Every structure is written in structure tokens, then in C-alpha cells.
N, C-alpha and C positions, 0 to 999 in steps of 0.2 A: 141446220135449218137456216132458211129465204128469211131475207129483211123484208117488207112492206115499200111498197115507194114514198107513200106518205111519213113513214117513221126517216130514210134518209132524208125526207123536202125536212121533218121537223129538225133533224139532226145539224144539218148544216144549215140551218135559218136562225138555230139559237147562237151558231157559231156566227152568224152573219145574218144579222137581223135585218140588214138592206135587201139584201140579196132577191134576185129573184131566180127564181130557181123551177124547172121544168124536166120529170124525169120519165123517163119510156120505160119498161121492162122490154126487152129485146125476142126472148125467147118466152116469157109468160110463165117461165121456173122459179121465180123471185131471185135468183142467183147473177143475172145478165142484166144489166142496167146502163141507160145512157143517160149523163146528166147535162144537162147546158145551165151555168149558173151566172150571172150576171152581178158585182157588184162593184162597190165605189173600194171598199178595202182592196181589190185586184190592181187601182192606178198605178203605174207608174213598177210593177214588179213583171218578174218573168213567167213567162207560164207554167215552167216547174215551180216557182214559188207559188202562185194561183191554184196549183194541182196542191201543193203540199197544204194549203191553209186547209183546202178541203178535206183530202184525207185526215188531217188532225181535230177538223169537225167530226169524223163519221169515228171517234173512239177507237181506233184499231179496232175494227169489224171489218176490215180489209182483208181479204184471204183467208175468212173464216167464214162469218155469219153471209158478207157480201162478194160473191166470189171474183165477179166480174164488173168494172164501173169503167164507159168512154166517156171523158170528161170534152166539154169546152167552157171554157171557162174569159172573162174580160170584163173591163170599167164599161159602166154606159156611156152611151156616147154624146 
């Protein structure tokens, strides 16, 4: 079962309330997305740690409802 982009965005913003999130459905199938997430919570963290925060926000849906998510993360300038 596919996930809606709005659901991905909602879950990320619930976990990272200050996040600026943009989601793109890469194939139009609801399974392959790209996300750009900017949050102060990422400041001082490695790229891996930033991605782990986003994956945690998705509460185990990666690999199930959400097949692929290409992530770009960073702290605000």
C-alpha cells in the first residue's frame, strides 16, 4: 500500500516541528519519493544522524508502505 506525500510531510513535521519539508513523487506511484528536509534539529549532526531522525519520524514505514525515499537534509542557513 502506497503512502501519500502529505502523510510523509505530516509525520516529519510532527517529529520535527520547525522542519521545512518538500516532497516529490519520483514515479507517480506513491512508493518512490524524494524529500528535502531542513531543520534546526540537524545542526551539528552528521548526514547519517540527520537521516536517522527522518526515518524515526516515519515510524517504521520505510521498506513497507514507503518503498524508497531519497533524502536531502540540512540545517537552516
